C-alpha positions, 0 to 999 in steps of 0.5 A: 510456511503457508501453501503458496499455490496460485490457486489460493489467490494472487495479485496481478500488478502492473510491471511498471509499478513493480519496477518503480517499487524495486528501483526506489529506496523505500523504508520498511514502513513505506514498503509495508504501506505500499504493499497494503494499498496495492493489496486493497486496490490491485488485489481487489481488481480496483485502481484505487482504494478507500481505507477508512481508519488508521487502524487498518494499517496495523495489519501491515505491522505499523504503529499508529504514530508512524502511519500518518507521517509515512503517508504524508511522506509518500504523498509529498514524494508523489508516490501515492495520491491521498485525499486526507479527508476521505482516506482515499488512495487513487 
């Protein structure tokens, strides 16, 4: 296992956000997407992020054919805000 010390970096995330993630019954793919978006937003000290291509989600272990379907589901359930034209996640 990698060295998991705080000195090597960490994410600071709002308690309310983490509580909602824990409380809801997300699929493994949906959790991977949420963690990826959180990493690119909160992990970079931002409230939102811009992901320009589907390929970026492959780092979260997702197949291209599943990404858009899961993003649309999360948007329709009001879990994420997604501007499909700009790939912007506010």
